[in-house]
C-alpha positions in Angstrom: 3.3 28.4 0.1 1.9 26.3 3.0 4.2 25.0 5.7 4.5 21.4 6.5 4.5 22.1 10.3 0.8 23.6 9.9 -0.3 20.1 8.3 1.6 18.4 11.3 -0.3 20.6 14.1 -3.6 20.0 12.3 -3.0 16.2 12.5 -2.0 16.5 16.1 -5.1 18.5 16.9 -7.3 15.7 15.2 -5.7 13.0 16.8 -6.8 14.4 20.3 -10.6 14.3 19.1 -12.8 11.1 19.7 -12.4 8.8 16.5 -9.7 10.6 15.0 -9.5 8.7 11.7 -13.4 9.9 11.2 -12.4 13.5 11.6 -9.3 13.0 9.5 -11.7 11.6 6.8 -13.6 14.7 6.9 -10.4 16.9 6.8 -9.2 14.9 3.8 -12.4 14.9 2.0 -13.4 18.7 2.5 -10.1 20.6 3.0 -7.2 18.7 1.2 -9.4 16.9 -1.5 -7.1 14.0 -1.1 -9.7 11.4 -0.8 -10.7 11.9 -4.5 -9.7 9.2 -6.9 -9.1 11.1 -10.4 -8.8 8.8 -13.4 -5.2 9.3 -13.3 -4.7 7.7 -9.9 -7.0 5.1 -10.7 -4.9 4.3 -13.8 -1.8 4.3 -11.7 -3.2 1.9 -9.1 -4.5 -0.4 -11.8 -1.1 -0.7 -13.3 0.4 -1.2 -10.0 -2.0 -4.3 -9.4 -1.0 -5.7 -12.7 2.8 -5.2 -11.6 2.2 -7.3 -8.5 0.5 -10.1 -10.2 3.4 -10.0 -12.9 6.0 -10.6 -10.1 4.1 -13.7 -8.9 3.8 -15.0 -12.4 7.3 -14.2 -13.3 8.6 -16.5 -10.4 5.7 -18.9 -10.4 4.1 -19.4 -14.0 2.1 -22.3 -12.6 -0.2 -19.6 -10.7 -1.6 -18.3 -14.0 -4.5 -20.7 -13.4 -5.4 -19.2 -10.0 -3.6 -18.1 -7.0 -4.3 -16.4 -3.4 -3.3 -13.1 -2.2 -2.9 -11.4 1.0 -2.6 -7.5 1.1 -1.7 -5.3 3.7 -3.4 -1.8 3.7 -6.9 -2.1 1.8 -7.1 1.8 2.1 -9.9 4.1 0.9 -10.3 2.7 -2.6 -9.8 -1.2 -2.9 -8.4 -1.1 -6.4 -5.6 -3.5 -5.9 -7.7 -6.3 -4.6 -10.2 -5.7 -7.6 -7.1 -5.8 -9.9 -6.1 -9.2 -8.5 -9.4 -10.7 -8.7 -9.7 -9.6 -12.3 -6.3 -11.1 -13.1 -7.5 -14.7 -11.8 -6.9 -14.6 -8.1 -9.1 -17.3 -6.6 -9.4 -15.6 -3.1 -8.0 -12.3 -1.9 -7.6 -11.3 1.6 -7.0 -7.7 2.6 -6.5 -6.3 5.9 -6.6 -2.8 7.2 -6.1 -1.5 10.8 -9.3 1.0 10.1 -12.6 0.4 8.3 -11.9 2.9 5.4 -14.3 1.3 3.0 -17.5 3.5 2.2 -20.4 2.7 -0.4 -20.0 6.1 -2.6 -16.3 5.2 -2.8 -16.5 1.6 -3.8 -19.2 2.5 -6.2 -17.1 5.2 -7.9 -14.3 2.7 -8.4 -16.3 -0.1 -9.7 -17.8 2.6 -12.1 -14.3 3.4 -13.2 -13.5 -0.3 -14.2 -16.6 -0.6 -16.0 -16.1 2.5 -17.9 -12.4 2.0 -18.8 -13.5 -1.5 -20.0 -16.3 0.1 -22.2 -13.7 2.4 -23.8 -11.4 -0.6 -24.4 -8.7 0.9 -21.9 -8.7 -1.6 -19.2 -7.3 -4.2 -21.2 -4.2 -2.1 -21.9 -3.9 -1.3 -18.4 -4.6 -4.9 -17.1 -3.8 -7.3 -19.8 -4.3 -10.1 -17.6 -7.6 -9.2 -16.8 -10.1 -12.2 -17.5 -13.3 -11.3 -19.6 -15.6 -13.1 -17.7 -14.4 -11.6 -14.5 -14.9 -8.3 -15.9 -18.3 -9.0 -16.5 -18.9 -10.1 -12.8 -17.6 -7.0 -11.7 -19.9 -5.0 -14.0 -22.8 -7.2 -12.4 -21.7 -6.3 -8.9 -22.4 -2.8 -9.4 -26.0 -3.4 -9.2 -25.7 -4.6 -5.7 -23.6 -1.5 -4.4 -26.7 0.5 -3.2 -28.2 -2.4 -1.4 -25.4 -4.2 0.2 -22.4 -3.2 2.4 -19.1 -2.5 0.5 -17.7 -5.6 2.2 -20.7 -7.7 1.0 -20.2 -6.3 -2.3 -16.5 -7.2 -2.4 -17.3 -10.8 -1.1 -19.2 -11.2 -4.4 -15.6 -11.0 -5.9 -14.0 -13.2 -3.7 -12.4 -10.5 -1.9 -12.4 -10.7 1.9 -11.8 -7.3 3.3 -10.9 -7.3 7.1 -10.3 -4.7 9.6 -8.0 -6.2 12.0 -4.1 -6.7 12.8 -2.2 -8.2 10.3 0.1 -9.7 12.9 -2.8 -12.1 13.8 -4.9 -12.9 10.8 -6.5 -16.2 11.7 -5.9 -17.7 8.1 -4.9 -21.2 8.0 -1.4 -22.4 7.1 -0.2 -23.0 3.5 -3.1 -20.6 2.1 -1.4 -17.6 0.5 0.6 -17.4 -2.7 1.1 -13.7 -3.1 1.9 -11.0 -0.3 1.6 -7.4 -1.3 1.6 -4.0 -0.1 1.7 -0.6 -1.8 2.8 2.5 -0.1 2.0 0.9 3.3 5.1 -1.0 4.9 6.5 2.6 5.5 3.8 3.4 8.1 4.3 0.1 10.2 6.9 0.1 13.2 9.7 -2.2 12.7 8.7 -4.5 15.6 5.0 -4.8 14.2 6.5 -5.4 10.6 8.7 -8.2 11.9 5.5 -9.8 13.4 3.7 -9.3 10.3 6.2 -10.9 8.1 6.4 -14.0 10.7 2.5 -14.4 10.0 3.1 -14.3 6.3 5.5 -17.0 6.9 3.0 -19.0 9.0 0.2 -18.6 6.2 2.4 -18.8 3.2 1.9 -21.7 0.6 5.0 -23.9 -0.6 6.4 -21.4 -2.8 5.3 -17.9 -1.8 6.3 -14.6 -3.3 6.3 -11.1 -1.8 5.7 -8.1 -3.9 5.9 -4.6 -2.2 6.1 -1.1 -3.3 7.6 1.2 -0.4 7.5 4.8 -0.2 10.5 6.2 1.6 10.3 9.9 1.2 9.1 12.6 3.8 5.6 13.0 2.5 5.4 16.4 3.6 7.5 17.5 0.6 4.1 17.0 -1.5 2.5 19.7 0.8 5.4 22.1 1.2 7.5 22.5 -1.8 10.3 24.2 0.2 11.4 20.9 1.8 13.1 18.4 0.1 12.1 14.5 0.2 15.1 13.8 2.8 13.6 16.6 5.1 12.8 14.2 8.0 16.4 12.9 8.0 17.6 15.8 10.0 15.4 15.2 13.0 16.1 12.8 16.0 13.6 10.1 16.8 12.7 12.3 19.9 12.3 15.3 17.7 10.2 13.6 15.0 7.8 12.2 17.3 6.5 15.8 17.8 6.7 16.6 14.3 5.4 13.5 12.5 1.6 13.0 11.9 0.1 11.1 14.8 -2.5 9.8 12.5 -0.3 8.4 9.7 3.3 7.9 11.3 6.4 6.8 8.9 8.9 4.6 10.4 11.7 6.2 8.5 13.2 2.8 7.8 15.8 2.9 4.8 16.0 0.4 2.2 18.6 -1.5 3.9 16.4 -1.9 6.9 13.6 -3.6 4.6 16.7 -5.9 3.2 17.3 -7.1 6.6 13.8 -7.4 7.8 13.1 -9.6 4.8 16.3 -11.5 5.4 15.4 -12.2 9.2 11.9 -13.4 8.0 13.7 -16.1 5.7 13.2 -14.2 2.3 15.6 -13.5 -0.4 15.2 -10.3 -2.4 15.1 -11.4 -6.1 14.2 -8.0 -7.6 14.8 -4.4 -6.2 13.8 -1.4 -8.5 14.6 1.8 -6.7 14.2 5.5 -7.5 16.8 8.1 -6.1 16.5 11.6 -5.1 18.8 14.4 -6.0 22.2 13.9 -4.3 22.3 17.8 -3.9 19.3 17.8 -1.9 20.6 15.2 0.5 23.9 17.1 1.0 21.8 20.2 2.4 20.6 17.8 5.2 22.6 17.9 8.4 21.6 14.4 9.1 20.4 13.1 12.5 22.6 10.6 14.5 20.1 7.9 13.7 20.8 8.3 10.0 24.8 9.0 10.2 25.7 5.3 9.6 23.7 4.6 6.5 25.2 4.8 3.1 24.7 7.7 0.8 23.2 5.1 -1.8 20.7 3.8 0.9 19.7 7.3 1.9 19.0 8.5 -1.6 16.3 5.9 -2.2 13.0 7.5 -2.3 10.9 4.5 -3.7 11.3 0.8 -4.2 9.6 -2.3 -5.7 10.9 -5.3 -3.6 10.2 -8.7 -5.0 11.1 -11.8 -2.6 10.7 -15.4 -2.3 11.9 -17.9 0.5 15.6 -18.1 1.0 
């Protein structure tokens, strides 16, 4: 069984190389195979895009005719932005700090959308998808080999930007829906606070935030001998040298996100959490940083948070 410390050591070694994120991409593609997009993962991501839009329409039904989206974390495959477009988004802005988009990955993803549509499966996964937009997406496939991924996405009114989401340059009163999917947990608290302030600056009159947050120790997927609570036993000083320097987790707990949202002027109107095994948590000698959290908050592994202005 692989030990999580081995993966941590490899990431630390990669982080010392020039352009470490490019080397990490090579490592993920050739060794861990984690850059692949199997059909079941594509299906899951499409479903999450439907959930994000559903959260908006539940609170602002008037947006069914068209809405604007700000996504933090474009990632390797921009499934979410395409899902938003298919569901009626007029404009989608998606930001990432690294340029992860590649022609081959975009082509594979668009083919999935097209093939799922041909088999009649896309409408089941994405009931809000508009038929005319699905056709435009299928047409965009013809341009993948001749244009950059960014140009192809522009054809779908998706504006992919490499940059800091703390300072977007977007105009005020321009965004209806703010989303992220397994991204906020990698953003340090001070930076996340500034990103939420930027949300406030560019928000429309009645914005909605919809975020899926992963609060567990992701090394548990690599090393089955540890629990999802493994990192809670290490102090901040210790974890600095054990966490991956390429994808550091902030280790914020669910109550920390609640407080950050409150400070940013938002009220959480929906919170849907999954919890870990209490027996696993009991086995952990908590680091001082986590000893004042409630047991209930520490048990949360994933959370859907939906918020609107207070």
